N, C-alpha and C positions, 0 to 999 in steps of 0.2 A: 486916814490910815491909822490903825491901832499900833502903838509902840509895843515892842517886845524886847526882852533881854533874858539872857541866861544867868543863873545864879550858881556859882561853884564854890567848892571848899576843898582845902588840902586835908588829906586824911590817910588812914593806913599807916600812921606814924608811931605806932607802938613798936616794941621789940621784945620777942620772947614773951615772958609772962607779964611784962610791963605794958600797961595800956595808957595811951594818950588820946584824949578827946572822946566824945560820945558820937562815934561815927554812925551808929544805928539810928539815932535820932536825927542827925544831920541829913542822912540819906532820905528821910521823909520830907525834907524841906527843899533841898537843892535840886538842880537839874543836871549838874555835871560834878564829877569827883576827880580830883587830882591825887593819885595814889602813889605813895613813896615806893621806891624801887630797891631799897636795901642799902644804899650808900650813906644817906644822911639819917635814915630811919627805915623801919619796916623790915620784914623778913618773909620768906616764902609762905609761911602759915598766915601771917597777917595780911599779906597781899591777896592770897586766895580767899580768905574770909571776907575782906572788905569788898573785893571785886564781885564775889557771889551776892553780897547784900545789894551792891549797886545794880547788878543785873536784875535781881528780884524786884527792885523799886523802879526800874526803867530809867536809871540815871546813867548818863554818858561816862565812860571810863577814860581817864587820861593817865599817861605815864608822867611821873613827877620826879625826874632825876635831879640829884644834887651832887655836891662834892663828897668825896669819901671821908666823911667827918662825923662819925657816929657820936663821939663825945661832945662835939660842939653843935650837934643837930643841924649841920650844914650851914651854920651862920658864921663860921670863920672864913675870912677871905684867904684863898689859897692860890699859889702860883703854880699852875700845872701846865706843862708843855702842851701846845694845842693839839698835837698828834695824839698824845695820851688822853687829853680831855675828850677828843672825838671818840676814841675807843671806849671810854667810860660811859659816854652817852649811848653809844650803840649797844653796849652790854646791858644797860639798864632798860632801854626800850625793848630789847629782845626778851629780857626777863618778864617785863610787864605783859608783852604779847603772849608769852607762853602761859602765864598764870591766868590771864583773862580767858584765853581759849579753853583752859582746863575746866572752867566753871560755866562755860557756855556764853561768854561775853567776848567783846572785841575792844581793843584800844582804839579810841576815836581821836584823841587829841594828845598834845604834848605840851608840858609847861615846866620851865626850869624852876628850881627851888632856891630860896634863901640867898646866901651870898653869891652863888653862881648867877642867879637871876639879877641881883643888884649890880653885879659887875658887867653882865652882858647888856644891860639896858643903856649903858654909856659907852660900851666897847663894841663897835660894830664887827671887828674881826672875831672876837670871842662869840658873839651872837651867831655870826655866819658859821663858824666852826661847829657849834652845837646844833644848829638847825639843819645844816647839810648832813651831819652825822645821823640825825633822826630820820631825815628823808631818805638816806641810804638804805635804812632798814625798813621804813614804812613810807613809801613815796606819796601815799594819799593822806597821810596824817595831817590833822589841823594843828597849826602852831598857835598856841595861846601865849600872848606876851603883853607886856605893859604898854598900853596905848600911848601914842605920841612920844615914843622914845626911839633909840637906835634899833630896837627890836622891830618896830614897825617898818622902819626904813629898809632894813635887811630883807624882811619878808616881801616887801613891795618889789625889791630888786630880784628876789628869787622867783617871784610869781607863784608862790605856794599858797595853800589854804591858810587863812588867818582868822583869829578871834582876838579882838582888842579888849584888854582887861582893865578894869578899874577896881580899886579896893575900898570896901565899906568901912574897914576898921583901921585905916592908916591915913595919916595926913600927907599932903603933897607939897613938894618944893615948887618953885615957880617954873622949873624946866620940865615938870611932869614926872620927875623921879620921886620916890618915897622918902619922907623924912627919916633919917637914921633912928633906929629903935632906941638908941642911947640918949636921944635928945628929948626934952620935955615936950609933951603934946604930940609925940609921934604916933601914939596909939589912940584910937577912938573907942572908948568903952561904953558910951551911952547909946543904947539901942535906938532910942528915938532920934538922936542926932545922926547916927549912921543911916537910918532910913530916910530922913529928910535930905541928907546930902546926896544919896543915891537917886532919889526921885528928881532932884534938881539937876543933877548931871545928865541923867538919861534924857530928860526933857530938853535940856540945852544942847545935847549932842556935843558935850565938851567937858573936859576936866576943869573943875573950878577950884583953884588953889587957895590956900589960907591967906595969901597976900593979895587976893583979888584978881589974879590972872585967869584968863579964859583960854583954854587950849582946845580948839575944835578938833575932834577926832571921832572915828567910828567906835562906838561902845557896843560890844557884843556880849560881854559877860562881866559879872560883878563877883568879886571874891570875898568870902568871909573865912578867915583862918580858923581851922578846926581844933587848934591846940590850946585854947583857953577855956576856963570854966564857964565863961559867959557866951561861948560860941553859939550854942543852940538858941539861946534867947535872942542874941543879936541877929542871927540868920532869919529867925522867924519874924522879927520886927522889920527887917529889910524886905522880906517877901510880902508881909502884910501891907507895908507902906507902898510898895510898888503896885500891888493889886488894887489897893484903895484909890490910887492915882490913875487907874485905868491902864496900867502897863502890864502886858501879858508876860508870864514866865514860860519860856520854852527854850529848848536846847538851840545853841547857835548853829548856823548853817556852814560857816567856815568859808565864805566866799573869798577869793583872792582880792587883794587890794587893787584899786584902779590906778 
């Protein structure tokens, strides 16, 4: 059986006249795009433009909500009452749906951003709050989350559609969480290393951590962050490495977890 995997990137993260990342080039490489919804980055014009390009390239559109933290790019940990957080998620998913439909597209999946994601991958109550809020608005949406974490456990319990994600440009802790960006070695900048790691993990069907742990999990999609100057080169290297290894690139199906 031929192995296959989705390749995604976070994008639409500019604001007003300020541009972040080369979204146009990334959309020719990836199969799914997670598009900022205006809280940590993005605005209506940026959302519409990015979603239109995604639709033109046949790339799956995802809502990418974060904390209301424009100055911190959604990377500041915030203590938000769960009821308020649920409404913030609903608001952002609704905005994403509206903008996607306005350009002839549809929101297919949902992925938390930055600090909100990092907190939810170890806090089951927070993950459940965010996912139930998204499902309130879009019952058939596919939840994309960090594989082998509390996110996966919550989605298994909810019985919703799921896409397990691993990261090409980040190092892993032994429990499957991402190494804090402030620590040495947290970011992987070498495109060849990123491609090699992703091929090994997809073939193994497991997250392979820096300290030698093997965390078996379903791997549906690989993320390359779109906000670095090397993003396009790294994404292309990962795609080329996967295809050279006989792994097909295609959008995830979003099957519920068994």
